[in-house]
CHARMM internal coordinates of N, CA and C (Angstrom, degrees):
IC EDIT
DIST 1 N 1 CA 1.4567
DIST 1 CA 1 C 1.5305
ANGL 1 N 1 CA 1 C 111.09
DIST 1 C 2 N 1.3274
ANGL 1 CA 1 C 2 N 117.29
DIHE 1 N 1 CA 1 C 2 N -27.23
DIST 2 N 2 CA 1.4537
ANGL 1 C 2 N 2 CA 121.68
DIHE 1 CA 1 C 2 N 2 CA -178.93
DIST 2 CA 2 C 1.5357
ANGL 2 N 2 CA 2 C 111.20
DIHE 1 C 2 N 2 CA 2 C -63.60
DIST 2 C 3 N 1.3002
ANGL 2 CA 2 C 3 N 117.72
DIHE 2 N 2 CA 2 C 3 N -41.77
DIST 3 N 3 CA 1.4524
ANGL 2 C 3 N 3 CA 121.65
DIHE 2 CA 2 C 3 N 3 CA -179.99
DIST 3 CA 3 C 1.5313
ANGL 3 N 3 CA 3 C 110.34
DIHE 2 C 3 N 3 CA 3 C -63.24
DIST 3 C 4 N 1.3046
ANGL 3 CA 3 C 4 N 117.39
DIHE 3 N 3 CA 3 C 4 N -41.82
DIST 4 N 4 CA 1.4657
ANGL 3 C 4 N 4 CA 122.21
DIHE 3 CA 3 C 4 N 4 CA 178.99
DIST 4 CA 4 C 1.5181
ANGL 4 N 4 CA 4 C 110.96
DIHE 3 C 4 N 4 CA 4 C -63.57
DIST 4 C 5 N 1.3421
ANGL 4 CA 4 C 5 N 118.18
DIHE 4 N 4 CA 4 C 5 N -42.84
DIST 5 N 5 CA 1.4515
ANGL 4 C 5 N 5 CA 121.32
DIHE 4 CA 4 C 5 N 5 CA 179.72
DIST 5 CA 5 C 1.5293
ANGL 5 N 5 CA 5 C 111.57
DIHE 4 C 5 N 5 CA 5 C -64.65
DIST 5 C 6 N 1.3276
ANGL 5 CA 5 C 6 N 116.64
DIHE 5 N 5 CA 5 C 6 N -40.23
DIST 6 N 6 CA 1.4715
ANGL 5 C 6 N 6 CA 119.61
DIHE 5 CA 5 C 6 N 6 CA 176.26
DIST 6 CA 6 C 1.5132
ANGL 6 N 6 CA 6 C 110.94
DIHE 5 C 6 N 6 CA 6 C -62.93
DIST 6 C 7 N 1.3195
ANGL 6 CA 6 C 7 N 116.93
DIHE 6 N 6 CA 6 C 7 N -41.09
DIST 7 N 7 CA 1.4606
ANGL 6 C 7 N 7 CA 120.87
DIHE 6 CA 6 C 7 N 7 CA 179.03
DIST 7 CA 7 C 1.5143
ANGL 7 N 7 CA 7 C 112.06
DIHE 6 C 7 N 7 CA 7 C -63.09
DIST 7 C 8 N 1.3053
ANGL 7 CA 7 C 8 N 118.10
DIHE 7 N 7 CA 7 C 8 N -41.70
DIST 8 N 8 CA 1.4702
ANGL 7 C 8 N 8 CA 122.86
DIHE 7 CA 7 C 8 N 8 CA -179.31
DIST 8 CA 8 C 1.5316
ANGL 8 N 8 CA 8 C 111.11
DIHE 7 C 8 N 8 CA 8 C -67.68
DIST 8 C 9 N 1.3317
ANGL 8 CA 8 C 9 N 116.95
DIHE 8 N 8 CA 8 C 9 N -37.58
DIST 9 N 9 CA 1.4679
ANGL 8 C 9 N 9 CA 120.36
DIHE 8 CA 8 C 9 N 9 CA -177.51
DIST 9 CA 9 C 1.5237
ANGL 9 N 9 CA 9 C 113.81
DIHE 8 C 9 N 9 CA 9 C -81.84
DIST 9 C 10 N 1.3245
ANGL 9 CA 9 C 10 N 118.77
DIHE 9 N 9 CA 9 C 10 N -15.47
DIST 10 N 10 CA 1.4616
ANGL 9 C 10 N 10 CA 122.34
DIHE 9 CA 9 C 10 N 10 CA -179.14
DIST 10 CA 10 C 1.5179
ANGL 10 N 10 CA 10 C 109.76
DIHE 9 C 10 N 10 CA 10 C -75.35
DIST 10 C 11 N 1.3597
ANGL 10 CA 10 C 11 N 116.04
DIHE 10 N 10 CA 10 C 11 N 118.15
DIST 11 N 11 CA 1.4618
ANGL 10 C 11 N 11 CA 120.79
DIHE 10 CA 10 C 11 N 11 CA -176.78
DIST 11 CA 11 C 1.5224
ANGL 11 N 11 CA 11 C 112.30
DIHE 10 C 11 N 11 CA 11 C -113.33
DIST 11 C 12 N 1.3255
ANGL 11 CA 11 C 12 N 119.26
DIHE 11 N 11 CA 11 C 12 N 8.87
DIST 12 N 12 CA 1.4557
ANGL 11 C 12 N 12 CA 120.85
DIHE 11 CA 11 C 12 N 12 CA -177.62
DIST 12 CA 12 C 1.5129
ANGL 12 N 12 CA 12 C 111.62
DIHE 11 C 12 N 12 CA 12 C -66.26
DIST 12 C 13 N 1.3106
ANGL 12 CA 12 C 13 N 118.49
DIHE 12 N 12 CA 12 C 13 N -38.11
DIST 13 N 13 CA 1.4576
ANGL 12 C 13 N 13 CA 120.81
DIHE 12 CA 12 C 13 N 13 CA 177.82
DIST 13 CA 13 C 1.5143
ANGL 13 N 13 CA 13 C 112.50
DIHE 12 C 13 N 13 CA 13 C -67.65
DIST 13 C 14 N 1.3108
ANGL 13 CA 13 C 14 N 117.42
DIHE 13 N 13 CA 13 C 14 N -35.50
DIST 14 N 14 CA 1.4600
ANGL 13 C 14 N 14 CA 121.76
DIHE 13 CA 13 C 14 N 14 CA -179.89
DIST 14 CA 14 C 1.5179
ANGL 14 N 14 CA 14 C 110.84
DIHE 13 C 14 N 14 CA 14 C -64.00
DIST 14 C 15 N 1.3297
ANGL 14 CA 14 C 15 N 116.73
DIHE 14 N 14 CA 14 C 15 N -39.11
DIST 15 N 15 CA 1.4671
ANGL 14 C 15 N 15 CA 120.26
DIHE 14 CA 14 C 15 N 15 CA 179.23
DIST 15 CA 15 C 1.5241
ANGL 15 N 15 CA 15 C 110.72
DIHE 14 C 15 N 15 CA 15 C -64.68
DIST 15 C 16 N 1.3204
ANGL 15 CA 15 C 16 N 116.80
DIHE 15 N 15 CA 15 C 16 N -43.05
DIST 16 N 16 CA 1.4652
ANGL 15 C 16 N 16 CA 120.19
DIHE 15 CA 15 C 16 N 16 CA 178.89
DIST 16 CA 16 C 1.5384
ANGL 16 N 16 CA 16 C 110.95
DIHE 15 C 16 N 16 CA 16 C -62.75
DIST 16 C 17 N 1.2928
ANGL 16 CA 16 C 17 N 116.69
DIHE 16 N 16 CA 16 C 17 N -40.42
DIST 17 N 17 CA 1.4699
ANGL 16 C 17 N 17 CA 120.83
DIHE 16 CA 16 C 17 N 17 CA 178.94
DIST 17 CA 17 C 1.5253
ANGL 17 N 17 CA 17 C 109.82
DIHE 16 C 17 N 17 CA 17 C -65.56
DIST 17 C 18 N 1.3143
ANGL 17 CA 17 C 18 N 117.79
DIHE 17 N 17 CA 17 C 18 N -41.73
DIST 18 N 18 CA 1.4682
ANGL 17 C 18 N 18 CA 121.09
DIHE 17 CA 17 C 18 N 18 CA 178.50
DIST 18 CA 18 C 1.5326
ANGL 18 N 18 CA 18 C 110.76
DIHE 17 C 18 N 18 CA 18 C -61.11
DIST 18 C 19 N 1.3299
ANGL 18 CA 18 C 19 N 116.93
DIHE 18 N 18 CA 18 C 19 N -45.29
DIST 19 N 19 CA 1.4758
ANGL 18 C 19 N 19 CA 119.83
DIHE 18 CA 18 C 19 N 19 CA 179.90
DIST 19 CA 19 C 1.5273
ANGL 19 N 19 CA 19 C 111.17
DIHE 18 C 19 N 19 CA 19 C -64.91
DIST 19 C 20 N 1.3158
ANGL 19 CA 19 C 20 N 117.94
DIHE 19 N 19 CA 19 C 20 N -38.20
DIST 20 N 20 CA 1.4455
ANGL 19 C 20 N 20 CA 119.54
DIHE 19 CA 19 C 20 N 20 CA 179.61
DIST 20 CA 20 C 1.5186
ANGL 20 N 20 CA 20 C 111.54
DIHE 19 C 20 N 20 CA 20 C -69.62
DIST 20 C 21 N 1.3358
ANGL 20 CA 20 C 21 N 117.74
DIHE 20 N 20 CA 20 C 21 N -34.71
DIST 21 N 21 CA 1.4748
ANGL 20 C 21 N 21 CA 120.30
DIHE 20 CA 20 C 21 N 21 CA 175.24
DIST 21 CA 21 C 1.5166
ANGL 21 N 21 CA 21 C 111.21
DIHE 20 C 21 N 21 CA 21 C -65.95
DIST 21 C 22 N 1.3266
ANGL 21 CA 21 C 22 N 117.35
DIHE 21 N 21 CA 21 C 22 N -40.71
DIST 22 N 22 CA 1.4748
ANGL 21 C 22 N 22 CA 121.34
DIHE 21 CA 21 C 22 N 22 CA 177.75
DIST 22 CA 22 C 1.5353
ANGL 22 N 22 CA 22 C 109.44
DIHE 21 C 22 N 22 CA 22 C -63.07
DIST 22 C 23 N 1.3379
ANGL 22 CA 22 C 23 N 117.21
DIHE 22 N 22 CA 22 C 23 N -44.77
DIST 23 N 23 CA 1.4548
ANGL 22 C 23 N 23 CA 121.44
DIHE 22 CA 22 C 23 N 23 CA 179.44
DIST 23 CA 23 C 1.5301
ANGL 23 N 23 CA 23 C 111.01
DIHE 22 C 23 N 23 CA 23 C -61.58
DIST 23 C 24 N 1.3262
ANGL 23 CA 23 C 24 N 116.80
DIHE 23 N 23 CA 23 C 24 N -41.33
DIST 24 N 24 CA 1.4635
ANGL 23 C 24 N 24 CA 120.58
DIHE 23 CA 23 C 24 N 24 CA -179.91
DIST 24 CA 24 C 1.5219
ANGL 24 N 24 CA 24 C 110.91
DIHE 23 C 24 N 24 CA 24 C -66.29
DIST 24 C 25 N 1.3240
ANGL 24 CA 24 C 25 N 117.79
DIHE 24 N 24 CA 24 C 25 N -40.65
DIST 25 N 25 CA 1.4554
ANGL 24 C 25 N 25 CA 120.52
DIHE 24 CA 24 C 25 N 25 CA 178.20
DIST 25 CA 25 C 1.5207
ANGL 25 N 25 CA 25 C 111.45
DIHE 24 C 25 N 25 CA 25 C -65.55
DIST 25 C 26 N 1.3328
ANGL 25 CA 25 C 26 N 116.29
DIHE 25 N 25 CA 25 C 26 N -40.00
DIST 26 N 26 CA 1.4659
ANGL 25 C 26 N 26 CA 119.38
DIHE 25 CA 25 C 26 N 26 CA 177.87
DIST 26 CA 26 C 1.5169
ANGL 26 N 26 CA 26 C 110.90
DIHE 25 C 26 N 26 CA 26 C -65.00
DIST 26 C 27 N 1.3154
ANGL 26 CA 26 C 27 N 118.00
DIHE 26 N 26 CA 26 C 27 N -40.60
DIST 27 N 27 CA 1.4641
ANGL 26 C 27 N 27 CA 121.64
DIHE 26 CA 26 C 27 N 27 CA 178.44
DIST 27 CA 27 C 1.5330
ANGL 27 N 27 CA 27 C 110.22
DIHE 26 C 27 N 27 CA 27 C -62.96
DIST 27 C 28 N 1.3229
ANGL 27 CA 27 C 28 N 116.58
DIHE 27 N 27 CA 27 C 28 N -42.75
DIST 28 N 28 CA 1.4434
ANGL 27 C 28 N 28 CA 120.36
DIHE 27 CA 27 C 28 N 28 CA 178.70
DIST 28 CA 28 C 1.5285
ANGL 28 N 28 CA 28 C 112.04
DIHE 27 C 28 N 28 CA 28 C -62.44
DIST 28 C 29 N 1.3392
ANGL 28 CA 28 C 29 N 115.87
DIHE 28 N 28 CA 28 C 29 N -40.18
DIST 29 N 29 CA 1.4579
ANGL 28 C 29 N 29 CA 120.40
DIHE 28 CA 28 C 29 N 29 CA 179.47
DIST 29 CA 29 C 1.5399
ANGL 29 N 29 CA 29 C 110.61
DIHE 28 C 29 N 29 CA 29 C -66.87
DIST 29 C 30 N 1.3224
ANGL 29 CA 29 C 30 N 117.00
DIHE 29 N 29 CA 29 C 30 N -40.68
DIST 30 N 30 CA 1.4704
ANGL 29 C 30 N 30 CA 119.75
DIHE 29 CA 29 C 30 N 30 CA 179.79
DIST 30 CA 30 C 1.5206
ANGL 30 N 30 CA 30 C 110.46
DIHE 29 C 30 N 30 CA 30 C -66.82
DIST 30 C 31 N 1.3175
ANGL 30 CA 30 C 31 N 118.41
DIHE 30 N 30 CA 30 C 31 N -42.53
DIST 31 N 31 CA 1.4580
ANGL 30 C 31 N 31 CA 121.62
DIHE 30 CA 30 C 31 N 31 CA 178.50
DIST 31 CA 31 C 1.5265
ANGL 31 N 31 CA 31 C 110.57
DIHE 30 C 31 N 31 CA 31 C -62.82
DIST 31 C 32 N 1.3147
ANGL 31 CA 31 C 32 N 117.38
DIHE 31 N 31 CA 31 C 32 N -42.12
DIST 32 N 32 CA 1.4634
ANGL 31 C 32 N 32 CA 120.88
DIHE 31 CA 31 C 32 N 32 CA 178.58
DIST 32 CA 32 C 1.5132
ANGL 32 N 32 CA 32 C 110.87
DIHE 31 C 32 N 32 CA 32 C -64.04
DIST 32 C 33 N 1.3092
ANGL 32 CA 32 C 33 N 117.61
DIHE 32 N 32 CA 32 C 33 N -44.02
DIST 33 N 33 CA 1.4667
ANGL 32 C 33 N 33 CA 121.80
DIHE 32 CA 32 C 33 N 33 CA 179.58
DIST 33 CA 33 C 1.5169
ANGL 33 N 33 CA 33 C 111.58
DIHE 32 C 33 N 33 CA 33 C -63.36
DIST 33 C 34 N 1.3311
ANGL 33 CA 33 C 34 N 116.69
DIHE 33 N 33 CA 33 C 34 N -43.89
DIST 34 N 34 CA 1.4683
ANGL 33 C 34 N 34 CA 118.90
DIHE 33 CA 33 C 34 N 34 CA -179.49
DIST 34 CA 34 C 1.5101
ANGL 34 N 34 CA 34 C 111.83
DIHE 33 C 34 N 34 CA 34 C -67.80
DIST 34 C 35 N 1.3135
ANGL 34 CA 34 C 35 N 118.18
DIHE 34 N 34 CA 34 C 35 N -37.05
DIST 35 N 35 CA 1.4570
ANGL 34 C 35 N 35 CA 119.03
DIHE 34 CA 34 C 35 N 35 CA 179.27
DIST 35 CA 35 C 1.5189
ANGL 35 N 35 CA 35 C 111.10
DIHE 34 C 35 N 35 CA 35 C -72.37
DIST 35 C 36 N 1.3199
ANGL 35 CA 35 C 36 N 117.46
DIHE 35 N 35 CA 35 C 36 N -28.75
DIST 36 N 36 CA 1.4737
ANGL 35 C 36 N 36 CA 121.35
DIHE 35 CA 35 C 36 N 36 CA 177.74
DIST 36 CA 36 C 1.5269
ANGL 36 N 36 CA 36 C 110.67
DIHE 35 C 36 N 36 CA 36 C -68.83
DIST 36 C 37 N 1.3236
ANGL 36 CA 36 C 37 N 116.76
DIHE 36 N 36 CA 36 C 37 N -40.62
DIST 37 N 37 CA 1.4655
ANGL 36 C 37 N 37 CA 121.70
DIHE 36 CA 36 C 37 N 37 CA -176.49
DIST 37 CA 37 C 1.5219
ANGL 37 N 37 CA 37 C 113.04
DIHE 36 C 37 N 37 CA 37 C -100.56
DIST 37 C 38 N 1.3352
ANGL 37 CA 37 C 38 N 117.50
DIHE 37 N 37 CA 37 C 38 N 21.31
DIST 38 N 38 CA 1.4547
ANGL 37 C 38 N 38 CA 122.28
DIHE 37 CA 37 C 38 N 38 CA -175.59
DIST 38 CA 38 C 1.5390
ANGL 38 N 38 CA 38 C 111.71
DIHE 37 C 38 N 38 CA 38 C -56.77
DIST 38 C 39 N 1.2906
ANGL 38 CA 38 C 39 N 116.99
DIHE 38 N 38 CA 38 C 39 N -47.64
DIST 39 N 39 CA 1.4590
ANGL 38 C 39 N 39 CA 120.30
DIHE 38 CA 38 C 39 N 39 CA -178.81
DIST 39 CA 39 C 1.5009
ANGL 39 N 39 CA 39 C 112.60
DIHE 38 C 39 N 39 CA 39 C -64.17
DIST 39 C 40 N 1.3099
ANGL 39 CA 39 C 40 N 117.09
DIHE 39 N 39 CA 39 C 40 N -44.18
DIST 40 N 40 CA 1.4751
ANGL 39 C 40 N 40 CA 121.18
DIHE 39 CA 39 C 40 N 40 CA 179.19
DIST 40 CA 40 C 1.5232
ANGL 40 N 40 CA 40 C 110.74
DIHE 39 C 40 N 40 CA 40 C -64.37
DIST 40 C 41 N 1.3431
ANGL 40 CA 40 C 41 N 117.22
DIHE 40 N 40 CA 40 C 41 N -40.91
DIST 41 N 41 CA 1.4576
ANGL 40 C 41 N 41 CA 120.32
DIHE 40 CA 40 C 41 N 41 CA 179.21
DIST 41 CA 41 C 1.5217
ANGL 41 N 41 CA 41 C 111.14
DIHE 40 C 41 N 41 CA 41 C -65.56
DIST 41 C 42 N 1.3165
ANGL 41 CA 41 C 42 N 116.20
DIHE 41 N 41 CA 41 C 42 N -41.44
DIST 42 N 42 CA 1.4619
ANGL 41 C 42 N 42 CA 119.64
DIHE 41 CA 41 C 42 N 42 CA 179.38
DIST 42 CA 42 C 1.5301
ANGL 42 N 42 CA 42 C 110.71
DIHE 41 C 42 N 42 CA 42 C -61.24
DIST 42 C 43 N 1.3304
ANGL 42 CA 42 C 43 N 115.87
DIHE 42 N 42 CA 42 C 43 N -45.25
DIST 43 N 43 CA 1.4611
ANGL 42 C 43 N 43 CA 119.62
DIHE 42 CA 42 C 43 N 43 CA 178.51
DIST 43 CA 43 C 1.5118
ANGL 43 N 43 CA 43 C 112.32
DIHE 42 C 43 N 43 CA 43 C -63.15
DIST 43 C 44 N 1.3175
ANGL 43 CA 43 C 44 N 116.22
DIHE 43 N 43 CA 43 C 44 N -43.27
DIST 44 N 44 CA 1.4796
ANGL 43 C 44 N 44 CA 119.99
DIHE 43 CA 43 C 44 N 44 CA -179.51
DIST 44 CA 44 C 1.5285
ANGL 44 N 44 CA 44 C 111.14
DIHE 43 C 44 N 44 CA 44 C -62.21
DIST 44 C 45 N 1.3340
ANGL 44 CA 44 C 45 N 117.63
DIHE 44 N 44 CA 44 C 45 N -46.14
DIST 45 N 45 CA 1.4639
ANGL 44 C 45 N 45 CA 119.51
DIHE 44 CA 44 C 45 N 45 CA -178.56
DIST 45 CA 45 C 1.5193
ANGL 45 N 45 CA 45 C 111.38
DIHE 44 C 45 N 45 CA 45 C -70.39
DIST 45 C 46 N 1.3244
ANGL 45 CA 45 C 46 N 117.74
DIHE 45 N 45 CA 45 C 46 N -32.15
DIST 46 N 46 CA 1.4663
ANGL 45 C 46 N 46 CA 120.12
DIHE 45 CA 45 C 46 N 46 CA 175.25
DIST 46 CA 46 C 1.5178
ANGL 46 N 46 CA 46 C 110.31
DIHE 45 C 46 N 46 CA 46 C -64.31
DIST 46 C 47 N 1.3263
ANGL 46 CA 46 C 47 N 116.66
DIHE 46 N 46 CA 46 C 47 N -44.19
DIST 47 N 47 CA 1.4706
ANGL 46 C 47 N 47 CA 120.43
DIHE 46 CA 46 C 47 N 47 CA 178.01
DIST 47 CA 47 C 1.5213
ANGL 47 N 47 CA 47 C 111.52
DIHE 46 C 47 N 47 CA 47 C -63.23
DIST 47 C 48 N 1.3216
ANGL 47 CA 47 C 48 N 116.77
DIHE 47 N 47 CA 47 C 48 N -41.31
DIST 48 N 48 CA 1.4695
ANGL 47 C 48 N 48 CA 120.14
DIHE 47 CA 47 C 48 N 48 CA 178.80
DIST 48 CA 48 C 1.5292
ANGL 48 N 48 CA 48 C 110.29
DIHE 47 C 48 N 48 CA 48 C -63.10
DIST 48 C 49 N 1.3366
ANGL 48 CA 48 C 49 N 116.12
DIHE 48 N 48 CA 48 C 49 N -44.63
DIST 49 N 49 CA 1.4513
ANGL 48 C 49 N 49 CA 120.23
DIHE 48 CA 48 C 49 N 49 CA 179.86
DIST 49 CA 49 C 1.5132
ANGL 49 N 49 CA 49 C 112.08
DIHE 48 C 49 N 49 CA 49 C -63.89
DIST 49 C 50 N 1.3084
ANGL 49 CA 49 C 50 N 117.03
DIHE 49 N 49 CA 49 C 50 N -41.15
DIST 50 N 50 CA 1.4695
ANGL 49 C 50 N 50 CA 121.45
DIHE 49 CA 49 C 50 N 50 CA 177.42
DIST 50 CA 50 C 1.5237
ANGL 50 N 50 CA 50 C 111.44
DIHE 49 C 50 N 50 CA 50 C -62.52
DIST 50 C 51 N 1.3246
ANGL 50 CA 50 C 51 N 115.76
DIHE 50 N 50 CA 50 C 51 N -45.11
DIST 51 N 51 CA 1.4743
ANGL 50 C 51 N 51 CA 120.94
DIHE 50 CA 50 C 51 N 51 CA 179.97
DIST 51 CA 51 C 1.5163
ANGL 51 N 51 CA 51 C 110.55
DIHE 50 C 51 N 51 CA 51 C -63.07
DIST 51 C 52 N 1.3340
ANGL 51 CA 51 C 52 N 117.79
DIHE 51 N 51 CA 51 C 52 N -44.59
DIST 52 N 52 CA 1.4550
ANGL 51 C 52 N 52 CA 120.34
DIHE 51 CA 51 C 52 N 52 CA 178.58
DIST 52 CA 52 C 1.5232
ANGL 52 N 52 CA 52 C 111.59
DIHE 51 C 52 N 52 CA 52 C -64.20
DIST 52 C 53 N 1.3198
ANGL 52 CA 52 C 53 N 116.68
DIHE 52 N 52 CA 52 C 53 N -40.00
DIST 53 N 53 CA 1.4548
ANGL 52 C 53 N 53 CA 121.24
DIHE 52 CA 52 C 53 N 53 CA -179.02
DIST 53 CA 53 C 1.5440
ANGL 53 N 53 CA 53 C 110.52
DIHE 52 C 53 N 53 CA 53 C -65.04
DIST 53 C 54 N 1.3312
ANGL 53 CA 53 C 54 N 116.42
DIHE 53 N 53 CA 53 C 54 N -41.28
DIST 54 N 54 CA 1.4650
ANGL 53 C 54 N 54 CA 120.46
DIHE 53 CA 53 C 54 N 54 CA -178.73
DIST 54 CA 54 C 1.5297
ANGL 54 N 54 CA 54 C 112.56
DIHE 53 C 54 N 54 CA 54 C -73.66
DIST 54 C 55 N 1.3242
ANGL 54 CA 54 C 55 N 116.78
DIHE 54 N 54 CA 54 C 55 N -29.72
DIST 55 N 55 CA 1.4794
ANGL 54 C 55 N 55 CA 119.46
DIHE 54 CA 54 C 55 N 55 CA -177.78
DIST 55 CA 55 C 1.5169
ANGL 55 N 55 CA 55 C 112.62
DIHE 54 C 55 N 55 CA 55 C -85.47
DIST 55 C 56 N 1.3025
ANGL 55 CA 55 C 56 N 119.12
DIHE 55 N 55 CA 55 C 56 N -12.38
DIST 56 N 56 CA 1.4690
ANGL 55 C 56 N 56 CA 119.51
DIHE 55 CA 55 C 56 N 56 CA -178.77
DIST 56 CA 56 C 1.5263
ANGL 56 N 56 CA 56 C 112.29
DIHE 55 C 56 N 56 CA 56 C -95.11
DIST 56 C 57 N 1.2954
ANGL 56 CA 56 C 57 N 117.59
DIHE 56 N 56 CA 56 C 57 N -2.31
DIST 57 N 57 CA 1.4761
ANGL 56 C 57 N 57 CA 120.20
DIHE 56 CA 56 C 57 N 57 CA 179.48
DIST 57 CA 57 C 1.5050
ANGL 57 N 57 CA 57 C 112.02
DIHE 56 C 57 N 57 CA 57 C -82.76
END
COOR INIT
IC SEED 1 N 1 CA 1 C
IC BUILD
């Protein structure tokens, strides 16, 4: 019974699982946001690249 009680009271694995779930949710949110704004980001970086290219000549 002692081994079972130690297993039930051990919370170190639960903390690791919670952190990995949070990291997975954050990654999903970032991927969703980037795919939503893909066109706007492409345009913005193209404009930045063009401006830098024109100003360095």
